[in-house]
KOLTORBA-440007 format. One line per field, with one value per residue (C-alpha): z, x, y; residue in one letter. Coordinates in nm, 2 decimals, decimal comma, always signed. Each point is the difference from the previous one (the first is absolute). Layout:
KOLTORBA-440007
Z: Z | ... $
X: X | ... $
Y: Y | ... $
aa: A | ... $
This chain:
KOLTORBA-440007
Z: +0,92 | -0,32 | +0,01 | -0,13 | -0,09 | -0,06 | -0,29 | -0,16 | -0,09 | -0,34 | +0,15 | +0,21 | +0,08 | +0,35 | +0,30 | +0,26 | +0,01 | -0,15 | +0,18 | -0,01 | +0,14 | +0,02 | +0,17 | +0,21 | +0,23 | +0,22 | +0,33 | +0,16 | +0,23 | -0,22 | +0,18 | -0,07 | -0,34 | -0,11 | +0,30 | -0,18 | -0,39 | +0,10 | +0,09 | -0,35 | -0,25 | -0,16 | +0,10 | -0,25 | +0,07 | +0,29 | +0,10 | +0,21 | +0,10 | +0,01 | +0,03 | -0,01 | -0,28 | -0,11 | -0,18 | -0,41 | +0,03 | -0,23 | -0,03 | -0,31 | -0,14 | +0,35 | -0,10 | -0,08 | -0,10 | -0,05 | +0,02 | -0,12 | +0,12 | -0,32 | +0,11 | -0,21 | +0,12 | -0,20 | +0,02 | -0,16 | +0,20 | +0,00 | +0,41 | +0,01 | +0,33 | -0,21 | -0,26 | +0,05 | +0,11 | -0,25 | -0,31 | -0,09 | -0,25 | -0,01 | -0,21 | +0,18 | -0,02 | -0,03 | +0,21 | -0,14 | -0,36 | +0,17 | +0,28 | -0,38 | -0,14 | +0,33 | +0,06 | -0,39 | +0,13 | +0,26 | -0,01 | -0,21 | -0,25 | -0,26 | +0,06 | -0,27 | -0,08 | +0,33 | +0,06 | -0,15 | +0,03 | -0,17 | -0,34 | +0,09 | +0,37 | +0,11 | +0,07 | +0,15 | +0,36 | +0,22 | +0,14 | +0,29 | +0,07 | -0,15 | +0,15 | -0,04 | +0,28 | +0,11 | +0,25 | +0,03 | -0,24 | -0,05 | -0,19 | +0,09 | -0,22 | +0,18 | -0,24 | +0,15 | -0,23 | +0,00 | -0,18 | -0,14 | -0,34 | -0,04 | +0,00 | -0,03 | +0,35 | -0,18 | -0,34 | +0,15 | +0,19 | -0,27 | -0,23 | +0,26 | -0,01 | -0,32 | +0,05 | +0,30 | -0,25 | -0,29 | -0,25 | +0,02 | +0,09 | -0,32 | -0,18 | +0,43 | +0,18 | -0,22 | -0,35 | +0,21 | +0,12 | -0,29 | -0,18 | +0,21 | -0,13 | +0,31 | -0,24 | +0,02 | +0,33 | +0,18 | +0,17 | +0,24 | +0,31 | +0,20 | +0,27 | +0,27 | +0,04 | +0,05 | +0,38 | +0,00 | +0,30 | +0,08 | -0,05 | +0,12 | +0,03 | +0,23 | +0,31 | -0,01 | -0,16 | -0,04 | -0,11 | +0,07 | -0,07 | -0,19 | +0,26 | -0,22 | +0,01 | +0,35 | +0,12 | -0,23 | -0,07 | +0,37 | +0,10 | -0,13 | +0,12 | +0,00 | +0,09 | +0,18 | +0,13 | +0,37 | +0,05 | -0,15 | -0,29 | -0,31 | +0,18 $
X: -0,76 | +0,15 | +0,04 | +0,28 | -0,05 | +0,33 | -0,15 | -0,36 | -0,13 | -0,27 | -0,38 | +0,06 | +0,33 | +0,12 | +0,21 | +0,16 | +0,34 | -0,21 | +0,22 | -0,22 | +0,12 | -0,18 | +0,05 | -0,21 | +0,06 | -0,29 | +0,09 | -0,14 | +0,11 | +0,27 | -0,06 | -0,34 | +0,01 | +0,00 | -0,31 | -0,15 | +0,06 | -0,14 | -0,26 | -0,11 | +0,15 | -0,18 | +0,00 | +0,23 | +0,29 | +0,21 | +0,30 | +0,28 | +0,27 | -0,05 | +0,35 | +0,04 | +0,29 | +0,30 | -0,19 | +0,02 | -0,06 | -0,21 | -0,15 | +0,05 | +0,28 | +0,23 | -0,04 | +0,28 | -0,15 | -0,29 | -0,12 | -0,34 | -0,06 | -0,18 | -0,27 | -0,02 | -0,28 | +0,17 | -0,27 | -0,27 | -0,33 | -0,06 | -0,01 | -0,36 | +0,22 | +0,23 | -0,09 | +0,07 | +0,33 | +0,19 | +0,00 | -0,14 | +0,24 | -0,15 | +0,31 | +0,34 | +0,25 | +0,33 | +0,25 | +0,30 | -0,07 | -0,17 | +0,33 | +0,16 | -0,17 | +0,00 | +0,33 | +0,06 | -0,19 | +0,21 | +0,19 | +0,01 | -0,30 | -0,26 | -0,30 | -0,19 | -0,14 | -0,12 | -0,21 | -0,26 | +0,18 | -0,09 | +0,24 | +0,30 | +0,00 | +0,28 | +0,01 | +0,32 | +0,01 | +0,23 | -0,16 | +0,21 | -0,10 | -0,27 | -0,09 | -0,28 | -0,06 | -0,20 | -0,26 | -0,22 | -0,23 | +0,10 | +0,33 | +0,05 | +0,16 | +0,18 | +0,19 | +0,17 | +0,11 | +0,18 | -0,39 | -0,32 | -0,16 | -0,33 | -0,11 | +0,32 | +0,01 | -0,30 | +0,13 | +0,30 | -0,23 | -0,22 | +0,36 | +0,12 | -0,28 | +0,03 | +0,36 | -0,14 | -0,27 | +0,24 | -0,17 | +0,38 | +0,38 | +0,19 | +0,05 | +0,08 | -0,08 | +0,28 | -0,23 | -0,36 | +0,29 | +0,11 | -0,33 | -0,10 | -0,38 | -0,32 | -0,09 | +0,32 | -0,05 | -0,32 | -0,25 | -0,09 | -0,08 | -0,27 | -0,02 | -0,14 | +0,34 | +0,23 | +0,08 | +0,21 | +0,21 | +0,21 | +0,16 | +0,44 | +0,10 | +0,31 | -0,04 | -0,33 | -0,15 | -0,39 | -0,02 | -0,27 | -0,05 | -0,34 | -0,24 | -0,08 | +0,38 | +0,04 | -0,11 | +0,26 | +0,28 | +0,00 | -0,04 | +0,19 | -0,04 | +0,12 | +0,33 | +0,08 | +0,26 | +0,11 | -0,18 | -0,37 | -0,05 | +0,25 | +0,32 $
Y: +2,46 | -0,20 | -0,41 | -0,18 | -0,39 | -0,12 | -0,27 | +0,02 | -0,30 | -0,18 | -0,07 | -0,33 | +0,01 | -0,02 | +0,16 | -0,10 | +0,23 | +0,33 | +0,35 | +0,29 | +0,32 | +0,31 | +0,40 | +0,20 | +0,32 | -0,18 | -0,05 | -0,36 | -0,29 | -0,15 | -0,36 | -0,03 | +0,07 | -0,41 | -0,04 | +0,33 | -0,13 | -0,39 | +0,15 | +0,25 | -0,30 | -0,23 | -0,33 | -0,10 | +0,29 | -0,06 | +0,16 | -0,14 | +0,22 | +0,44 | +0,17 | +0,38 | +0,03 | +0,25 | +0,34 | -0,04 | -0,41 | -0,19 | -0,27 | +0,01 | +0,17 | -0,13 | -0,37 | -0,22 | -0,31 | -0,12 | -0,37 | -0,24 | -0,36 | -0,16 | -0,28 | -0,32 | -0,27 | -0,28 | -0,30 | -0,15 | +0,14 | +0,33 | +0,17 | +0,18 | +0,17 | +0,03 | +0,19 | +0,36 | -0,02 | -0,27 | -0,06 | -0,39 | -0,16 | -0,36 | -0,22 | -0,09 | +0,31 | -0,10 | +0,24 | -0,01 | +0,11 | +0,26 | +0,13 | -0,06 | +0,25 | +0,24 | +0,00 | +0,12 | +0,36 | +0,03 | +0,34 | +0,31 | -0,06 | +0,18 | -0,14 | +0,18 | -0,39 | -0,03 | +0,31 | +0,24 | +0,22 | +0,37 | +0,09 | +0,16 | -0,08 | -0,13 | -0,42 | -0,04 | -0,16 | -0,22 | -0,31 | -0,11 | -0,29 | -0,21 | -0,36 | -0,31 | -0,26 | -0,20 | +0,00 | -0,30 | +0,02 | +0,35 | +0,18 | +0,31 | +0,25 | +0,31 | +0,26 | +0,30 | +0,26 | +0,42 | +0,03 | -0,13 | +0,09 | +0,00 | -0,46 | -0,08 | -0,22 | -0,18 | +0,01 | -0,15 | -0,32 | -0,05 | -0,06 | -0,21 | -0,24 | -0,07 | -0,11 | -0,22 | -0,12 | -0,08 | +0,24 | +0,15 | -0,06 | -0,06 | +0,40 | +0,08 | +0,36 | +0,23 | -0,03 | +0,14 | +0,32 | +0,07 | +0,01 | +0,32 | -0,15 | -0,08 | -0,30 | -0,14 | -0,07 | -0,25 | +0,10 | +0,24 | -0,21 | +0,05 | +0,31 | -0,27 | -0,13 | +0,31 | +0,17 | +0,32 | -0,16 | +0,25 | +0,31 | +0,06 | +0,32 | +0,12 | -0,19 | -0,09 | -0,33 | +0,03 | -0,44 | -0,22 | -0,31 | -0,03 | -0,21 | -0,24 | -0,16 | +0,06 | -0,35 | -0,18 | +0,29 | +0,12 | +0,34 | +0,30 | +0,33 | +0,32 | +0,07 | +0,35 | +0,21 | -0,08 | +0,31 | -0,15 | +0,26 | +0,21 | +0,11 $
aa: X | X | X | X | X | X | X | X | X | X | X | X | X | X | X | X | X | X | X | X | X | X | X | X | X | X | X | X | X | X | X | X | X | X | X | X | X | X | X | X | X | X | X | X | X | X | X | X | X | X | X | X | X | X | X | X | X | X | X | X | X | X | X | X | X | X | X | X | X | X | X | X | X | X | X | X | X | X | X | X | X | X | X | X | X | X | X | X | X | X | X | X | X | X | X | X | X | X | X | X | X | X | X | X | X | X | X | X | X | X | X | X | X | X | X | X | X | X | X | X | X | X | X | X | X | X | X | X | X | X | X | X | X | X | X | X | X | X | X | X | X | X | X | X | X | X | X | X | X | X | X | X | X | X | X | X | X | X | X | X | X | X | X | X | X | X | X | X | X | X | X | X | X | X | X | X | X | X | X | X | X | X | X | X | X | X | X | X | X | X | X | X | X | X | X | X | X | X | X | X | X | X | X | X | X | X | X | X | X | X | X | X | X | X | X | X | X | X | X | X | X | X | X | X | X | X | X | X | X | X | X $
């Protein structure tokens, strides 16, 4: 049985909207699959929904868009409880410079400066949404694109944080993109604050808001077709 996942994550990164597909010739009662998986999976992995999909579907290659959410804890004191789930930035962040820089990254761009991609690897991607919002003591950064490069999201976040701290600003984002050099961008934000939050397909969106944000931003869960799955 071959298993395909919609996205791979670095060690320490979380996923609330991961999608996994597999094919099997073994007969079993499908309606009991979620219950069976719940009994077998480790405590840090759970299944929200299972569906039968058309032949040829791949969680990875059939995806139309992936969405990541990054969480920054922006207050002077660290949090022992949130240490694994958010990036602690003790100095106050100015959100408007971060939003201005984020806007310059939306669209089709060459993101080589924002990734650790291997030499010769195609680095053009289309970012469709990139937002920076306050949620109490948290800063929520959401980025959606047709695809992502290795450490692209974490490097974008680290660079935006530098704008928020006033360490960048005068030259803007365009010289960083034009350099096509990883050293031109900012640091890579820690893995702990990053969540693969959703994957969109024709007729299905697996998006689920990270639990750390639900009290402030309210619940946001999957958008299914009328029959509860793929068309």
